Kinemage of the C-alpha trace (Angstrom):
@kinemage 1
@onewidth
@group {chain A} dominant
@subgroup {mainchain}
@vectorlist {calphas} color= white
{ca met a 1} P 113.453 4.117 101.940
{ca ser a 2} L 109.936 2.880 102.652
{ca lys a 3} L 108.216 -0.137 101.129
{ca pro a 4} L 108.415 -0.661 97.336
{ca tyr a 5} L 105.627 0.851 95.257
{ca lys a 6} L 102.764 -1.535 94.450
{ca gly a 7} L 101.419 0.615 91.607
{ca phe a 8} L 102.988 3.079 89.175
{ca glu a 9} L 106.207 4.686 90.393
{ca pro a 10} L 107.595 7.852 88.795
{ca asn a 11} L 111.086 7.698 87.377
{ca trp a 12} L 112.700 9.398 90.364
{ca ile a 13} L 116.324 10.266 89.641
{ca lys a 14} L 118.121 7.952 92.059
{ca thr a 15} L 121.678 8.264 90.760
{ca ala a 16} L 124.277 10.858 91.719
{ca ala a 17} L 124.380 13.951 89.531
{ca pro a 18} L 127.448 14.204 87.269
{ca ala a 19} L 130.163 16.081 89.138
{ca asp a 20} L 130.375 18.932 86.597
{ca ser a 21} L 126.614 19.309 86.080
{ca tyr a 22} L 124.042 21.960 86.910
{ca arg a 23} L 122.204 19.383 89.012
{ca ser a 24} L 125.244 18.840 91.202
{ca ile a 25} L 124.928 22.525 92.162
{ca phe a 26} L 121.183 22.918 92.640
{ca arg a 27} L 120.395 19.562 94.264
{ca trp a 28} L 120.676 19.284 98.033
{ca gly a 29} L 123.590 17.796 99.915
{ca asp a 30} L 125.259 14.423 99.507
{ca pro a 31} L 125.482 13.575 95.780
{ca asp a 32} L 125.033 9.851 96.553
{ca phe a 33} L 121.949 10.238 98.762
{ca val a 34} L 118.444 10.338 97.274
{ca lys a 35} L 115.066 10.594 98.994
{ca tyr a 36} L 111.710 10.394 97.241
{ca pro a 37} L 108.092 10.194 98.450
{ca lys a 38} L 106.768 6.843 99.566
{ca glu a 39} L 103.682 5.583 97.738
{ca ser a 40} L 101.098 6.975 100.176
{ca leu a 41} L 102.618 10.449 99.887
{ca tyr a 42} L 102.781 10.142 96.099
{ca lys a 43} L 99.053 9.351 96.037
{ca leu a 44} L 98.343 12.296 98.344
{ca met a 45} L 100.221 14.627 95.975
{ca lys a 46} L 98.289 13.409 92.961
{ca glu a 47} L 94.994 13.933 94.778
{ca thr a 48} L 95.894 17.379 96.135
{ca phe a 49} L 97.422 18.744 92.950
{ca gln a 50} L 94.826 17.104 90.665
{ca met a 51} L 97.491 15.157 88.808
{ca thr a 52} L 97.578 11.649 87.370
{ca asp a 53} L 100.302 9.092 86.721
{ca glu a 54} L 100.594 10.588 83.234
{ca asp a 55} L 101.903 13.827 84.775
{ca phe a 56} L 104.752 11.827 86.286
{ca arg a 57} L 105.851 9.940 83.186
{ca gln a 58} L 108.214 12.706 82.068
{ca tyr a 59} L 110.157 15.433 83.806
{ca cys a 60} L 108.948 19.009 84.015
{ca gly a 61} L 111.659 20.890 82.175
{ca asp a 62} L 115.422 20.555 82.472
{ca val a 63} L 116.725 18.345 85.308
{ca gly a 64} L 120.251 19.699 84.881
{ca leu a 65} L 122.311 16.625 84.043
{ca asp a 66} L 124.433 18.409 81.424
{ca ala a 67} L 127.799 20.010 82.160
{ca val a 68} L 127.888 23.644 83.278
{ca arg a 69} L 128.628 25.972 80.379
{ca leu a 70} L 127.998 29.693 80.845
{ca asp a 71} L 127.653 32.319 78.146
{ca gln a 72} L 128.595 35.099 80.576
{ca pro a 73} L 132.395 35.369 80.706
{ca ser a 74} L 134.179 36.838 83.704
{ca arg a 75} L 134.608 40.613 83.520
{ca ile a 76} L 137.402 40.781 86.060
{ca asp a 77} L 140.276 43.088 85.093
{ca pro a 78} L 143.482 41.066 84.586
{ca ala a 79} L 145.264 43.388 87.017
{ca his a 80} L 142.706 42.572 89.732
{ca leu a 81} L 142.986 38.883 88.959
{ca ala a 82} L 146.751 39.018 89.355
{ca ala a 83} L 146.448 40.909 92.635
{ca leu a 84} L 143.994 38.352 94.039
{ca lys a 85} L 146.340 35.534 93.059
{ca asp a 86} L 149.085 37.313 94.965
{ca ile a 87} L 146.830 37.252 98.039
{ca phe a 88} L 145.355 33.753 97.775
{ca gly a 89} L 147.830 31.898 95.537
{ca asp a 90} L 147.065 30.489 92.084
{ca gly a 91} L 145.019 27.637 93.608
{ca gly a 92} L 142.940 30.060 95.643
{ca val a 93} L 141.388 31.958 92.729
{ca ser a 94} L 139.028 30.791 89.955
{ca thr a 95} L 137.126 32.304 87.051
{ca gly a 96} L 135.825 28.929 85.866
{ca asp a 97} L 132.187 28.536 84.858
{ca tyr a 98} L 131.405 25.807 87.393
{ca asp a 99} L 133.066 27.581 90.309
{ca arg a 100} L 131.315 30.875 89.541
{ca leu a 101} L 127.879 29.267 89.257
{ca ser a 102} L 128.413 27.174 92.400
{ca val a 103} L 128.410 30.327 94.562
{ca ala a 104} L 125.820 32.342 92.619
{ca tyr a 105} L 122.634 31.153 94.316
{ca gly a 106} L 121.375 29.779 97.596
{ca gln a 107} L 118.650 27.223 98.252
{ca thr a 108} L 115.324 29.025 98.090
{ca ala a 109} L 112.932 27.662 95.461
{ca tyr a 110} L 113.385 30.918 93.549
{ca asp a 111} L 117.094 30.113 93.190
{ca leu a 112} L 116.497 26.492 92.233
{ca met a 113} L 113.868 27.340 89.629
{ca arg a 114} L 116.146 29.916 88.031
{ca met a 115} L 118.964 27.386 87.812
{ca arg a 116} L 116.654 24.759 86.313
{ca gln a 117} L 115.602 27.367 83.750
{ca lys a 118} L 119.312 28.197 83.179
{ca arg a 119} L 118.528 31.751 84.156
{ca phe a 120} L 121.589 33.293 85.747
{ca asp a 121} L 120.681 36.770 86.923
{ca ser a 122} L 123.781 37.079 89.098
{ca leu a 123} L 127.286 35.686 88.714
{ca pro a 124} L 130.527 36.693 90.399
{ca asp a 125} L 133.429 37.573 88.156
{ca val a 126} L 135.901 35.675 90.296
{ca val a 127} L 135.785 33.221 93.201
{ca val a 128} L 138.466 33.242 95.898
{ca tyr a 129} L 139.176 30.566 98.500
{ca pro a 130} L 140.716 31.998 101.682
{ca asp a 131} L 142.974 29.997 103.958
{ca thr a 132} L 143.778 32.566 106.649
{ca ala a 133} L 142.163 35.596 108.279
{ca ala a 134} L 145.069 37.701 107.006
{ca gln a 135} L 144.136 36.839 103.419
{ca ile a 136} L 140.555 37.911 104.067
{ca glu a 137} L 141.685 41.219 105.559
{ca gln a 138} L 143.947 41.853 102.552
{ca cys a 139} L 141.109 41.010 100.167
{ca val a 140} L 138.678 43.369 101.909
{ca ala a 141} L 141.262 46.154 101.787
{ca tyr a 142} L 141.946 45.522 98.081
{ca cys a 143} L 138.232 45.472 97.193
{ca val a 144} L 137.699 48.732 99.069
{ca glu a 145} L 140.672 50.397 97.373
{ca his a 146} L 139.520 49.348 93.900
{ca lys a 147} L 135.753 49.558 94.512
{ca leu a 148} L 135.050 45.863 93.874
{ca pro a 149} L 131.828 44.308 95.266
{ca leu a 150} L 132.603 41.521 97.759
{ca tyr a 151} L 130.302 38.631 98.676
{ca val a 152} L 130.760 35.689 101.046
{ca tyr a 153} L 129.543 32.140 100.456
{ca gly a 154} L 129.510 29.970 103.591
{ca gly a 155} L 127.631 26.692 103.245
{ca gly a 156} L 125.229 27.938 100.577
{ca ser a 157} L 122.023 27.010 102.400
{ca ser a 158} L 120.592 30.555 102.388
{ca val a 159} L 116.873 30.734 101.580
{ca thr a 160} L 116.763 34.533 101.483
{ca arg a 161} L 119.091 35.271 98.545
{ca gly a 162} L 121.674 36.218 101.166
{ca val a 163} L 124.686 35.090 99.104
{ca glu a 164} L 123.612 36.174 95.616
{ca pro a 165} L 126.293 38.353 93.945
{ca ile a 166} L 123.874 40.784 92.329
{ca lys a 167} L 126.634 43.228 91.320
{ca gly a 168} L 129.221 40.660 90.234
{ca gly a 169} L 132.691 41.261 91.574
{ca val a 170} L 134.368 38.893 94.040
{ca ser a 171} L 132.726 35.964 95.843
{ca met a 172} L 134.630 34.476 98.764
{ca asp a 173} L 133.926 30.720 99.090
{ca met a 174} L 134.701 29.600 102.649
{ca arg a 175} L 134.047 25.879 102.176
{ca arg a 176} L 137.259 24.658 100.583
{ca arg a 177} L 140.055 25.919 102.847
{ca tyr a 178} L 138.672 28.175 105.577
{ca asn a 179} L 137.400 25.505 107.950
{ca lys a 180} L 139.923 25.026 110.767
{ca ile a 181} L 139.466 24.737 114.525
{ca leu a 182} L 141.695 27.365 116.126
{ca asn a 183} L 141.302 26.756 119.863
{ca phe a 184} L 139.405 24.566 122.330
{ca asn a 185} L 139.151 25.772 125.944
{ca glu a 186} L 137.611 23.203 128.263
{ca thr a 187} L 137.960 25.433 131.325
{ca asp a 188} L 135.735 28.083 129.734
{ca gln a 189} L 133.768 25.526 127.682
{ca thr a 190} L 134.411 27.352 124.398
{ca ile a 191} L 135.701 26.580 120.921
{ca thr a 192} L 137.110 29.076 118.390
{ca val a 193} L 136.816 28.268 114.690
{ca gln a 194} L 137.225 29.666 111.219
{ca thr a 195} L 133.804 30.544 109.888
{ca gly a 196} L 133.732 28.148 106.937
{ca leu a 197} L 133.683 25.139 109.292
{ca ser a 198} L 130.631 22.947 108.635
{ca gly a 199} L 128.172 21.812 111.272
{ca pro a 200} L 129.152 18.104 111.139
{ca ala a 201} L 132.879 18.906 111.337
{ca leu a 202} L 132.288 21.051 114.409
{ca glu a 203} L 130.075 18.480 116.104
{ca arg a 204} L 132.458 15.590 115.380
{ca ala a 205} L 135.343 17.513 116.904
{ca leu a 206} L 133.343 18.256 120.046
{ca asn a 207} L 132.015 14.702 120.390
{ca glu a 208} L 135.634 13.498 120.077
{ca ala a 209} L 137.056 16.184 122.376
{ca gln a 210} L 138.714 13.610 124.633
{ca ser a 211} L 140.845 12.119 121.858
{ca arg a 212} L 141.321 15.336 119.848
{ca phe a 213} L 141.954 17.863 122.603
{ca gly a 214} L 142.664 15.732 125.671
{ca ala a 215} L 139.402 16.858 127.244
{ca lys a 216} L 137.819 15.192 130.258
{ca arg a 217} L 134.516 14.530 128.478
{ca ala a 218} L 132.637 14.807 125.175
{ca tyr a 219} L 130.852 18.017 124.155
{ca thr a 220} L 128.204 19.192 121.678
{ca cys a 221} L 127.626 22.445 119.820
{ca gly a 222} L 123.875 22.413 120.609
{ca his a 223} L 123.032 24.025 117.256
{ca phe a 224} L 121.304 21.765 114.721
{ca pro a 225} L 119.371 23.571 111.978
{ca gln a 226} L 117.776 21.390 109.301
{ca ser a 227} L 120.595 22.587 107.050
{ca phe a 228} L 123.122 21.388 109.669
{ca glu a 229} L 125.024 19.065 107.333
{ca tyr a 230} L 125.518 21.732 104.637
{ca ser a 231} L 125.693 25.022 106.498
{ca ser a 232} L 128.651 26.817 108.046
{ca val a 233} L 129.270 28.274 111.475
{ca gly a 234} L 129.698 31.695 109.890
{ca gly a 235} L 126.364 31.413 108.133
{ca trp a 236} L 124.659 30.544 111.416
{ca val a 237} L 126.076 33.672 113.040
{ca val a 238} L 125.533 36.294 110.337
{ca thr a 239} L 121.884 35.257 109.878
{ca arg a 240} L 121.129 34.854 113.608
{ca gly a 241} L 120.099 31.260 112.961
{ca ala a 242} L 118.299 28.804 115.229
{ca gly a 243} L 118.760 25.051 115.447
{ca gln a 244} L 116.067 22.463 116.052
{ca asn a 245} L 117.327 22.030 119.644
{ca ser a 246} L 117.203 25.748 120.410
{ca thr a 247} L 114.450 25.596 123.022
{ca tyr a 248} L 117.070 24.178 125.412
{ca tyr a 249} L 120.446 25.288 124.022
{ca gly a 250} L 119.336 28.652 122.657
{ca cys a 251} L 119.655 30.175 119.184
{ca ile a 252} L 123.080 31.000 117.778
{ca ala a 253} L 122.829 34.508 119.263
{ca asp a 254} L 122.811 32.843 122.701
{ca ile a 255} L 125.701 30.498 121.857
{ca val a 256} L 128.179 32.993 120.365
{ca leu a 257} L 130.698 34.349 122.850
{ca ser a 258} L 132.845 36.524 120.559
{ca gln a 259} L 133.537 37.369 116.902
{ca lys a 260} L 136.208 38.824 114.620
{ca tyr a 261} L 135.433 40.715 111.407
{ca ala a 262} L 137.415 42.144 108.527
{ca thr a 263} L 135.610 45.361 107.563
{ca pro a 264} L 136.409 48.303 105.280
{ca ala a 265} L 136.780 50.370 108.479
{ca gly a 266} L 139.366 47.942 109.827
{ca pro a 267} L 139.294 44.813 112.030
{ca ile a 268} L 136.514 44.449 114.591
{ca val a 269} L 137.030 42.166 117.614
{ca thr a 270} L 134.196 41.802 120.110
{ca ser a 271} L 134.549 41.054 123.802
{ca his a 272} L 134.848 37.415 124.898
{ca tyr a 273} L 133.105 37.706 128.290
{ca pro a 274} L 129.763 36.005 128.988
{ca arg a 275} L 128.104 39.190 130.249
{ca glu a 276} L 128.986 42.858 130.632
{ca ala a 277} L 127.241 46.216 131.077
{ca thr a 278} L 129.470 48.302 128.824
{ca gly a 279} L 126.940 50.023 126.629
{ca pro a 280} L 125.203 48.489 123.592
{ca asn a 281} L 126.390 44.950 122.969
{ca leu a 282} L 128.707 44.845 119.949
{ca asn a 283} L 128.357 41.073 119.652
{ca gln a 284} L 124.626 41.459 119.098
{ca ile a 285} L 125.105 44.435 116.758
{ca met a 286} L 127.408 42.455 114.472
{ca met a 287} L 125.344 39.274 114.416
{ca gly a 288} L 122.692 39.372 111.730
{ca ser a 289} L 124.663 41.807 109.546
{ca glu a 290} L 124.807 39.167 106.762
{ca gly a 291} L 128.107 40.404 105.313
{ca ala a 292} L 126.852 43.970 104.941
{ca phe a 293} L 129.336 45.320 107.517
{ca gly a 294} L 132.275 43.068 106.653
{ca val a 295} L 133.476 39.470 106.601
{ca leu a 296} L 133.187 37.326 109.729
{ca thr a 297} L 136.563 35.603 110.064
{ca glu a 298} L 136.518 33.869 113.463
{ca val a 299} L 133.896 33.021 116.040
{ca thr a 300} L 134.107 31.655 119.564
{ca leu a 301} L 131.151 29.528 120.626
{ca lys a 302} L 129.978 28.217 123.962
{ca val a 303} L 129.875 24.410 124.049
{ca phe a 304} L 127.842 21.995 126.139
{ca arg a 305} L 128.348 18.596 127.727
{ca tyr a 306} L 127.347 15.785 125.388
{ca met a 307} L 125.076 13.395 127.282
{ca pro a 308} L 122.864 11.564 124.768
{ca glu a 309} L 122.277 8.762 127.262
{ca asn a 310} L 120.060 11.150 129.246
{ca arg a 311} L 117.781 11.994 126.324
{ca lys a 312} L 114.059 11.370 126.852
{ca arg a 313} L 111.971 11.176 123.670
{ca phe a 314} L 108.240 11.817 123.575
{ca ser a 315} L 105.378 12.251 121.147
{ca tyr a 316} L 101.731 13.040 121.864
{ca ile a 317} L 98.586 13.590 119.849
{ca phe a 318} L 96.169 16.377 120.837
{ca lys a 319} L 92.558 16.580 119.694
{ca asp a 320} L 92.761 20.115 118.240
{ca trp a 321} L 95.034 23.110 117.666
{ca pro a 322} L 93.659 25.471 120.377
{ca thr a 323} L 94.106 22.789 123.030
{ca ala a 324} L 97.579 21.954 121.782
{ca met a 325} L 98.618 25.635 121.822
{ca asp a 326} L 97.392 26.012 125.411
{ca ala a 327} L 99.336 22.932 126.461
{ca ala a 328} L 102.511 24.140 124.735
{ca arg a 329} L 102.270 27.524 126.430
{ca glu a 330} L 101.869 25.913 129.843
{ca met a 331} L 104.881 23.676 129.191
{ca met a 332} L 107.005 26.722 128.382
{ca gln a 333} L 105.723 28.794 131.318
{ca cys a 334} L 105.673 26.200 134.134
{ca glu a 335} L 109.327 26.940 135.056
{ca cys a 336} L 110.383 23.308 135.272
{ca gly a 337} L 112.988 23.593 132.487
{ca tyr a 338} L 112.753 23.333 128.706
{ca ser a 339} L 112.990 20.362 126.407
{ca ser a 340} L 115.627 20.388 123.682
{ca val a 341} L 113.380 19.723 120.676
{ca phe a 342} L 109.843 21.098 121.045
{ca arg a 343} L 107.764 20.717 117.890
{ca leu a 344} L 103.988 21.041 117.606
{ca ser a 345} L 102.308 20.499 114.216
{ca asp a 346} L 98.960 21.972 113.247
{ca pro a 347} L 96.199 19.710 111.823
{ca glu a 348} L 97.255 19.950 108.168
{ca glu a 349} L 100.896 19.254 108.958
{ca thr a 350} L 99.898 16.428 111.306
{ca ser a 351} L 97.976 14.735 108.506
{ca leu a 352} L 101.102 14.834 106.337
{ca met a 353} L 103.587 14.007 109.071
{ca leu a 354} L 101.780 10.865 110.212
{ca arg a 355} L 102.462 9.551 106.716
{ca leu a 356} L 105.999 10.904 106.510
{ca tyr a 357} L 106.914 9.447 109.902
{ca asn a 358} L 105.346 6.102 108.931
{ca val a 359} L 102.615 6.122 111.578
{ca asp a 360} L 100.168 5.252 108.802
{ca asp a 361} L 101.986 1.906 108.485
{ca thr a 362} L 101.316 0.968 112.128
{ca pro a 363} L 98.213 -0.518 113.832
{ca leu a 364} L 97.933 2.739 115.796
{ca his a 365} L 96.823 4.838 112.829
{ca pro a 366} L 93.277 3.426 112.396
{ca leu a 367} L 92.743 3.610 116.169
{ca leu a 368} L 93.213 7.372 116.329
{ca glu a 369} L 89.817 8.158 114.757
{ca lys a 370} L 88.061 5.693 117.066
{ca leu a 371} L 89.635 7.352 120.085
{ca gly a 372} L 88.401 10.801 119.019
{ca phe a 373} L 91.582 12.117 117.401
{ca lys a 374} L 90.124 13.083 114.046
{ca asp a 375} L 92.049 13.682 110.832
{ca met a 376} L 92.567 17.396 110.008
{ca glu a 377} L 91.745 18.282 113.632
{ca arg a 378} L 94.369 16.362 115.653
{ca cys a 379} L 97.822 17.829 116.317
{ca leu a 380} L 101.111 15.982 116.661
{ca phe a 381} L 103.581 17.087 119.328
{ca leu a 382} L 107.049 15.561 119.556
{ca gly a 383} L 110.490 16.231 120.901
{ca phe a 384} L 113.120 15.180 123.359
{ca thr a 385} L 114.886 16.475 126.437
{ca asp a 386} L 118.616 16.888 127.001
{ca gly a 387} L 120.867 17.728 129.924
{ca glu a 388} L 121.720 16.204 133.289
{ca lys a 389} L 119.906 12.944 133.975
{ca gly a 390} L 117.581 14.210 136.697
{ca phe a 391} L 116.873 17.473 134.863
{ca ser a 392} L 116.094 15.702 131.592
{ca ala a 393} L 113.766 13.226 133.289
{ca asn a 394} L 111.996 15.986 135.213
{ca val a 395} L 111.324 18.042 132.075
{ca ala a 396} L 109.921 14.961 130.297
{ca arg a 397} L 107.782 14.143 133.343
{ca asn a 398} L 106.244 17.616 133.432
{ca ile a 399} L 105.611 17.583 129.682
{ca arg a 400} L 103.792 14.290 130.123
{ca arg a 401} L 101.779 15.700 133.035
{ca ile a 402} L 100.668 18.790 131.094
{ca ala a 403} L 99.938 16.820 127.920
{ca lys a 404} L 97.670 14.416 129.805
{ca lys a 405} L 95.976 17.321 131.572
{ca his a 406} L 95.003 18.624 128.121
{ca gly a 407} L 93.673 15.274 126.922
{ca ala a 408} L 96.641 14.206 124.782
{ca met a 409} L 97.487 10.577 124.083
{ca ser a 410} L 101.064 9.346 124.128
{ca leu a 411} L 102.447 7.886 120.905
{ca thr a 412} L 105.610 6.817 122.809
{ca gly a 413} L 109.023 7.757 121.425
{ca tyr a 414} L 108.419 5.980 118.102
{ca val a 415} L 107.300 9.048 116.149
{ca cys a 416} L 110.125 11.170 117.537
{ca lys a 417} L 112.689 8.547 116.516
{ca ser a 418} L 111.194 8.481 113.026
{ca trp a 419} L 111.427 12.282 112.859
{ca glu a 420} L 115.059 12.159 114.043
{ca his a 421} L 115.866 9.657 111.321
{ca gly a 422} L 114.728 12.105 108.647
{ca arg a 423} L 115.381 15.454 110.310
{ca phe a 424} L 118.347 16.321 108.065
{ca thr a 425} L 117.274 14.378 104.957
{ca asp a 426} L 113.785 15.773 104.289
{ca pro a 427} L 115.215 18.529 101.999
{ca tyr a 428} L 116.207 15.809 99.521
{ca leu a 429} L 112.499 15.243 98.822
{ca arg a 430} L 112.326 18.709 97.307
{ca asp a 431} L 114.647 17.832 94.421
{ca thr a 432} L 112.753 14.727 93.336
{ca met a 433} L 109.416 16.559 93.488
{ca met a 434} L 110.685 19.602 91.571
{ca asp a 435} L 111.657 17.269 88.728
{ca phe a 436} L 107.907 16.870 88.161
{ca gly a 437} L 106.863 20.490 88.689
{ca ile a 438} L 105.994 20.338 92.391
{ca cys a 439} L 107.521 23.082 94.485
{ca thr a 440} L 108.054 23.245 98.236
{ca asp a 441} L 109.480 26.100 100.275
{ca thr a 442} L 109.274 27.616 103.748
{ca leu a 443} L 108.781 30.866 105.616
{ca glu a 444} L 108.789 31.485 109.338
{ca cys a 445} L 107.914 34.257 111.760
{ca thr a 446} L 107.986 34.968 115.481
{ca val a 447} L 104.745 35.450 117.410
{ca asn a 448} L 103.677 35.953 120.995
{ca trp a 449} L 101.261 33.494 122.562
{ca ser a 450} L 98.596 36.213 122.559
{ca asn a 451} L 98.592 36.653 118.746
{ca met a 452} L 99.640 33.142 117.699
{ca ala a 453} L 96.162 31.906 116.716
{ca gln a 454} L 95.449 35.044 114.685
{ca val a 455} L 98.781 34.973 112.826
{ca his a 456} L 98.401 31.243 112.161
{ca arg a 457} L 94.931 31.796 110.716
{ca asp a 458} L 95.727 34.923 108.670
{ca val a 459} L 98.961 33.723 107.065
{ca arg a 460} L 97.576 30.298 106.230
{ca ala a 461} L 94.556 31.918 104.542
{ca val a 462} L 96.874 33.777 102.157
{ca cys a 463} L 98.961 30.647 101.516
{ca his a 464} L 95.795 28.712 100.721
{ca ala a 465} L 94.587 31.428 98.328
{ca leu a 466} L 96.593 29.516 95.730
{ca pro a 467} L 94.332 26.575 94.776
{ca asn a 468} L 95.409 22.976 95.311
{ca thr a 469} L 98.165 23.849 97.756
{ca ile a 470} L 99.300 22.007 100.869
{ca val a 471} L 100.155 24.423 103.684
{ca thr a 472} L 101.625 22.947 106.832
{ca thr a 473} L 102.584 24.816 109.980
{ca his a 474} L 104.485 23.841 113.070
{ca met a 475} L 105.543 25.597 116.222
{ca ser a 476} L 109.222 25.373 117.053
{ca his a 477} L 111.927 27.354 118.852
{ca cys a 478} L 109.632 28.099 121.760
{ca tyr a 479} L 109.883 30.578 124.633
{ca pro a 480} L 107.790 31.491 127.690
{ca gln a 481} L 106.570 34.565 125.772
{ca gly a 482} L 105.900 33.025 122.352
{ca ala a 483} L 107.262 30.849 119.576
{ca asn a 484} L 108.291 30.543 115.970
{ca leu a 485} L 105.607 29.556 113.459
{ca tyr a 486} L 107.142 27.700 110.522
{ca phe a 487} L 105.060 27.580 107.337
{ca ile a 488} L 105.759 25.042 104.586
{ca phe a 489} L 103.860 25.249 101.322
{ca ile a 490} L 103.793 22.565 98.640
{ca thr a 491} L 102.193 23.396 95.325
{ca arg a 492} L 102.357 22.724 91.603
{ca met a 493} L 104.683 25.432 90.311
{ca ser a 494} L 107.900 25.577 88.310
{ca asp a 495} L 108.241 29.193 87.108
{ca ala a 496} L 110.583 31.417 89.122
{ca asp a 497} L 108.615 34.634 88.632
{ca glu a 498} L 105.355 32.927 89.585
{ca phe a 499} L 107.016 31.653 92.737
{ca lys a 500} L 108.354 35.080 93.649
{ca ala a 501} L 104.905 36.653 93.238
{ca tyr a 502} L 103.314 34.022 95.488
{ca his a 503} L 106.129 34.313 98.048
{ca thr a 504} L 105.559 38.082 98.143
{ca thr a 505} L 101.889 37.669 99.076
{ca ile a 506} L 102.908 35.513 102.059
{ca leu a 507} L 105.512 38.001 103.301
{ca asp a 508} L 102.913 40.760 102.941
{ca ala a 509} L 100.559 38.664 105.083
{ca ile a 510} L 103.197 38.062 107.764
{ca gln a 511} L 103.944 41.783 107.976
{ca lys a 512} L 100.254 42.664 108.068
{ca ser a 513} L 99.613 40.068 110.791
{ca gly a 514} L 101.996 41.867 113.136
{ca ala a 515} L 104.467 38.984 113.428
{ca ala a 516} L 108.242 39.315 113.043
{ca ile a 517} L 109.089 38.720 109.366
{ca ser a 518} L 111.855 36.248 110.239
{ca his a 519} L 112.752 34.145 113.241
{ca his a 520} L 115.990 32.479 112.090
{ca his a 521} L 116.476 32.463 108.320
{ca gly a 522} L 117.768 36.025 108.265
{ca ile a 523} L 116.748 38.712 105.779
{ca gly a 524} L 119.055 38.548 102.755
{ca lys a 525} L 117.871 40.295 99.610
{ca met a 526} L 114.572 38.436 99.318
{ca phe a 527} L 113.050 39.557 102.633
{ca ala a 528} L 114.827 42.921 102.654
{ca pro a 529} L 111.983 45.001 101.156
{ca trp a 530} L 109.900 44.339 104.291
{ca leu a 531} L 112.583 45.048 106.922
{ca glu a 532} L 112.280 48.825 107.257
{ca gly a 533} L 108.506 48.555 107.346
{ca tyr a 534} L 108.774 45.973 110.111
{ca leu a 535} L 111.345 47.833 112.236
{ca gly a 536} L 110.063 51.363 111.626
{ca arg a 537} L 111.779 54.168 109.706
{ca asn a 538} L 113.513 55.796 112.657
{ca glu a 539} L 114.631 52.462 114.080
{ca tyr a 540} L 115.923 51.286 110.710
{ca glu a 541} L 118.148 54.353 110.407
{ca val a 542} L 120.317 52.915 113.197
{ca leu a 543} L 121.296 50.103 110.819
{ca arg a 544} L 122.067 52.611 108.072
{ca val a 545} L 124.383 54.553 110.385
{ca leu a 546} L 126.260 51.326 111.115
{ca lys a 547} L 126.498 50.524 107.395
{ca asp a 548} L 127.828 54.004 106.657
{ca his a 549} L 130.477 53.577 109.345
{ca phe a 550} L 131.671 50.104 108.368
{ca asp a 551} L 131.208 50.269 104.600
{ca pro a 552} L 130.676 53.825 103.305
{ca asp a 553} L 131.117 52.752 99.665
{ca tyr a 554} L 128.514 49.966 99.997
{ca leu a 555} L 130.825 47.253 98.660
{ca met a 556} L 130.080 44.530 101.204
{ca asn a 557} L 127.330 42.192 99.936
{ca pro a 558} L 125.692 44.972 97.887
{ca gly a 559} L 122.431 44.720 95.991
{ca gly a 560} L 119.837 45.003 98.727
{ca thr a 561} L 121.130 42.843 101.598
{ca ile a 562} L 119.000 43.715 104.667
{ca gly a 563} L 117.677 46.520 102.437
{ca leu a 564} L 120.483 48.987 103.072
{ca asp a 565} L 121.002 49.925 99.415
{ca leu a 566} L 117.514 49.098 98.203
{ca pro a 567} L 115.679 51.692 96.064
{ca glu a 568} L 112.871 53.363 97.987
{ca asp a 569} L 110.219 52.237 95.512
{ca glu a 570} L 111.086 48.576 96.143
{ca lys a 571} L 110.426 48.725 99.880
{ca lys a 572} L 107.258 47.289 101.392
{ca phe a 573} L 105.320 49.219 104.021
{ca leu a 574} L 101.952 48.623 105.594
{ca lys a 575} L 99.398 50.969 104.050
{ca glu a 576} L 98.433 53.837 106.324
{ca ala a 577} L 94.944 53.542 107.737
{ca asp a 578} L 92.389 55.744 106.028
């Protein structure tokens, strides 16, 4: 952590949550790792949220240290329970309170607030732990025959209510046993895995390809979402996710080569060729289905040469957002190659990030104002390049050239290294802040360069309509035609229904702005009401036809996933012009 507090320090919970506790379910990641705000950030929060040290002397509500005890018993028929044990074995089936709650919610603030309030709107009746694809196929067939709802829980990092078992039934937890590497093909540069495999397990195997598989060199998966450590390969695919290095490696939709599904209509196996003109692409049709068509059992991914020694880190500070946007667009359109990480923060995020990345502790910080880079106007740009040595150096050289052309000042690689150090641990801050009634969550959308400024302005205005709220925005996952805008809001809030109402106003604003309602988090059940309005009624009917083919009884992830069984009065459409 950073330097010790000089003044009052809140009683951050720095010990691991008891293994059987509610907190062990709703807190993020490694039970032995804790991250809390350094003193300068703590002071900023107090100032922004109009709080005092007194507000941090006791926790806001239940912090979940007690053992999980549910008052909602499993409703599974004993005959179904016996049949599932025949499929998965006695050790592959559970109706225990802890196991059922552990797969009930994802990681959006709405989920976390409900768990802290011990409000369990959705619980599965039974949890199963597959070991083989054959077991999954048998389970799907059994659920279809007996009309049992079936849900899939990958890594649990969904922030769209994608895994929530709204109609009870069976939840399939992939983490425990369904995480094997099935094949590594160095000639084709591919790897085939079971879909419960975690990001770190996949990356370790590829980095160690020489010793594990007898490969000639080390490889990388190229896909590193912020949830990397606690998300699954299957979750990446079914939500069409994007990693922080996607500007170079591509999003998961670019990395997937082929897939296998167990569906009510029977097994689906997509082609394994890198390109073909054989009608609509089934790989792309199946990706993003979020369990609504069936269960993803295997996936084959492209892999890339691992060459960290060629990485070139950079960070620059621009004087204002319009200039920074122009520079970013030129970098993406100059046709000299793309950097791996490409992250541009707007003025409000820059103000926060300079503290988070410890620039405020360096002699450079007071010099920025003197050099004309003013607080709440300046914009931080950071990233790094990957690839072959000459390519990587050339991309970094052109980024430097364009940055200087637009008046940016180099902050060297220091800020980027600081960001890298915390890139997967920042979510831990959320838990310690929520203990004191401060909520943080995210939304993102895709924009073109031509409407980026307008979307940025319009969505932020709605976010800021809630008083005393920090709203940060950064550009990431960039393309020659546009980029992803990633909004993070931090506010004083602890009630789940209040959060959902606020979240709804932001999604309304994104839809009204003309941006895509999601870039990489998927749709789930939380964003689903806006999907038909975004795609268009006629266009959306294509998805319904697919659902009716694969799952005519609507048993796969039912309850509104991607809106396919959502009541008409719950859908969100732009109001017709007068």
